[in-house]
N, C-alpha and C positions, 0 to 999 in steps of 0.2 A: 400410503402408510408403509407399504413394503419397502420403497425407496428410502424412506426416512429411517426405518429399522436397519437397512443396509448401511447407510451413512454412520448411524450410531455404532453399529458393530465394527466398522472400519476404525472409528476413532478409539473404540475400546481396545482393539487389537494394537493399534499404534501406541497407546499408553502403556499397555501391558508389555510391549516389546522393550520399552525403556523403563520398566518398573524399577530397575536397579539404579536408575539415575535420580539425582536429587529432585529435579524439577518434575519429572514424570511421576515419581512416587507420590509427590504432593498432590498431583492432579488426579491420580488414581484413587487416592484416599478421600478425595473431596466428594465422591459419589459414584455409584455404579453406572450411571448414565450421564451423557453429555447433554448440553442444552439442546432442546428440540428446535426444529426450524420454526421460525415465527410464522404466524399466519400472515397472508399478504397485507392485511389491514394494520399489522403492527408497524409497518414501515411507512404507512401513508401519513401525510401531513395532517395535523389536527384540523377538524372542521371549523373550529372557531379559535384561531390562534390569538394569543395575547400580544405577540410581538409582530411588528411589521417586517416583511421580508426585505432582505438586502437589496439595494438599489444599484448595484454595479452594472454599468454599461460597458460592454467589452469594446476595446480599441486595439485590434490586432497589432497596430504599429508600435504599441508600447507594452504589449503583453507577451507572456511566455507560457507554453504548456510545460508544466513540471510533472514528471512521472516518477513516482517513488517505488523502488525495489521491483522493477518488472523482470523478475529473475525466476528461474526454474524452480527453486525451492518453495516459492510462494504460489506460482501460477500454473504449474504443470502437475498432472497426476503422478509424474515421476519424482516430484519434489518431496523433501523431507517433512515439510509442514502441511502437505496436502490433506492428510487425514483429519486435520482440525480446521483447515481453511477452505478445502475444496467445495464444500456444500455452499458456502457463501459466494465463492468465485463463480460457481456454476449458476446459482439462482439469480445473480445480478448480471450474468453474461459479460463478465468483466473483460475477458481476453478479447472478445469481438468488439466490445465497446472501446477499449483502448486502441485497437487497430483503426477504428473509424476516427478516433481523435488524432492519432498520429498522421493519418492520411490527410485529414482536413487541415490540420496545422501546417503540414508541409506544403500542401497546395496553396495555402495562403501566404507562405513565405515567413510565418511567424517563428520566433525563437522557440526552440524545443530543448529542454534540459532534462538530464536523468540524474536523480540522487540515488545511487546504488548503496547496497549494504554489503560490506565484505569484512570478514574476520580473518586475521593472521594468527600464527602460533602464539605470539606474545599476548594477544587479546584474551586468550584462554587462561592466562595467569592473573587476571584481575582479582584483587582482594576485596573489592566492594561490588556487589552485584545485586540486582533485583531478581524477582522470580523468573520473568521472561528471559532475562539475560542468561541465568543459569541454565534454563531449558535449551536455549539456542546454542550455547557453547557445548553442552553435553551431547546434544544430538548432532552437532556439526553443521548447522544451517549456515549457508553462505561462506563456508570455509575456502580459503585460497592459500597457496604455498607462500606467497609473498607479494608485495606491491610491485616488484620489478621483474616478475616472471609470469608468463601465462602457461607455464608447464602444468598440465592437469586441469586447466581452467575451462577449455572449450567443452561444452556439453555437460559440465558439472552443475551442481545446484546453484552455484554462485553466478553462472552464466546467464545472459539475457535469453528470454524466451525466443526460439527461432523465428516465430511470426513477427517479432518486432525488430529483428536485426536489420532488415532493409532500411528501416527508418532510423535506427540508432547508430548504425555503422556506415552512414552515408558521408562522413567527413564533415558534416555541418552541425550535427546535434552535439550539444555540450554534455560531456560525460564527466560529472564532477568527482572529486575525491569522495570516498565513502563516508557516510555518516555512521557513527558507532553505536549510538543508542537509538534515539527516535527522531530528533530534530536536526536541523541543518546548522546548528551552532558550531559544530566541530569540522564541517567541511567547507568547500569554497563556493557553494551554490549562491549564497547572497552576493558575494563578490562578482561572480560571473554574470548574474542578472543585472547588477548595478552597471557593470561595464557595457552592457547592451542597452542601457537606458530604459530598462524594464521596470515598471512600477505596478503592473497588473499581473496576477498569476492565476492560471487555471490548474488546480491540483487534481491528480488522479494517481491510483496505484494502491499499494499495500503498506502496512495494515491500517485499516480505516481508523481504529481507535487508538493506535499507537503512533506509527511514523506519520501518517497523513495528518492526524490531528496535531501532532507536535510541530510539523512544518507549518501548518495553518497558524498555530498560536505564535510561533516565532516571527513569521512574516507580518502578521498583524501588528506585533509589537514594533517592528521595524518600519511601519508606515506603508507597507504594500497593501494593495486592494486585492483580495483573494476570494475566488470562487472554488467550490468543490463540485466535481461531477459525481453525483450520488450513485449512479450505476456503473461507475468505473472505479469503484473501490470495494473492498471486501475485508472480512475480519474473521478471527477464529470464533468457534462456538464451542464453549467448554462449560463444565459445571459452574464456573464463576459467572457465566452469563454470555449473552450474544454481543460480541464486540461491535458488530455492525450497528445494532440498534443504539448501543451506548454512544458511538460516534455520531450517529445521525442526530441524536438529541442535542449534542453539543454543537454540531454544525448549524442547526437551526438558531441557536443562541448567538453564534459568533461570526459565521462566514458572511462576506459581503455578497455572496451569491451561492445558491444551492441549486444547481442545474442538472438536467438529465443530459445524456449524450446527444439525443435528438436536438434539444435546445442549443447546446453548445455547437454542434456541427452546423446547425442552421444559422447561428450568428456568424460563424466563420465563413460560411459560403455566401452570406449576404454582403 
């Protein structure tokens, strides 16, 4: 209970820090406390499901591991979003699980692609924005000085988590152009995967209920077969609700596979 209170206190402090910002003010006004950690049973699959599970059979020769937003602002205690996503990242052991997925995919020779999130100065002048967009722009999540410079990039919140760099910066991983909202419609990820003759996708990364779910929906619409690694994704916990639980419910409805890291690594190693 003490750890839970500590996480709640950190999130309150975070929101108060940005109380003058449009998004944070709305969050602070929504309630004095953030969403409490769900009990372990809240994430368990239903004992008597009405829907059959997806029947995706992994074929690494035509599959890719796609990792969304493996960046400091989302996955490090030093990141700007950590006060609202850190609890979920920690309880699902996301960083360690992503490391295992990277390692297994590379050992198998499978295609690995990164769909990053970057914002430039002109992105902050958007006239049409949703609540999370406003929040991210005001706080400065994923900010870069420009697409053609790395000045100030290394070690910033927009940079990749150091633990993942040996896998991402090996000269073989596909690092796509940034997605700007949540899905891959505005970046070159679908093109890159098609050029590799990929039609199966293993999805992991952040945020479960936003970018991961949006990538899932778009790839399903394009005819890809898609599995989500349920303990290699995480989401915010706010007064609006537990984003991880919201995503998990929809994954059960839509994904061709909903696997654990252990299951996924086992398939890759076999």
